C-alpha positions in Angstrom: 0.0 -0.1 0.1 1.4 3.5 -1.1 0.9 5.0 2.5 3.0 2.9 4.6 5.0 2.5 1.8 5.7 6.4 2.4 6.0 6.1 5.5 8.5 3.2 5.4 10.8 5.4 3.2 10.6 8.5 5.3 8.1 10.6 3.4 7.0 13.4 5.6 3.9 14.8 5.8 2.0 18.1 6.8 1.1 16.4 10.3 4.7 16.0 11.6 5.7 18.3 14.2 8.9 17.8 13.1 9.4 16.9 9.2 13.1 16.0 9.6 12.2 13.1 12.1 10.9 9.7 10.5 7.3 9.3 9.8 5.5 6.4 12.0 2.4 4.6 10.9 0.3 6.3 13.0 -3.3 6.5 13.0 -3.0 10.4 12.3 -0.6 10.1 9.7 -2.1 7.8 7.6 -5.1 9.6 7.6 -3.4 12.6 6.3 -2.2 10.6 3.9 -5.4 9.1 3.0 -7.1 12.9 2.5 -8.3 14.1 -0.9 -8.0 10.3 -2.2 -11.2 8.4 -0.5 -14.4 9.5 0.5 -14.5 10.1 4.3 -18.0 9.1 4.9 -17.5 5.6 6.8 -14.4 4.0 4.9 -11.3 5.8 6.6 -11.7 3.6 10.2 -12.1 0.4 8.5 -9.1 1.6 6.1 -6.9 3.0 9.2 -7.8 0.1 11.4 -6.2 -2.4 8.8 -3.5 -0.6 7.5 -2.3 -0.4 11.3 -2.8 -4.0 11.8 -0.2 -4.7 8.0 1.9 -2.0 9.5 1.8 -4.0 13.0 1.0 -0.5 15.1 -1.3 -0.3 18.1 -4.0 2.5 17.6 -2.0 4.1 20.3 0.7 4.5 17.6 3.0 1.7 19.3 4.4 -1.1 17.5 2.7 -4.2 18.5 
């Protein structure tokens, strides 16, 4: 998935407080990277949860 690939490659986003730091696969980070590409009506929550599972992080953003 492109969102996780960007995070893995260290591509910064608008939600990072420090754009020189490596991004983390947090819910907020993944939602930012999906913005403008998907309808937010109900799909975001399920997609974000699935990406967290694939990335191996807990909902709080910590690695499982």
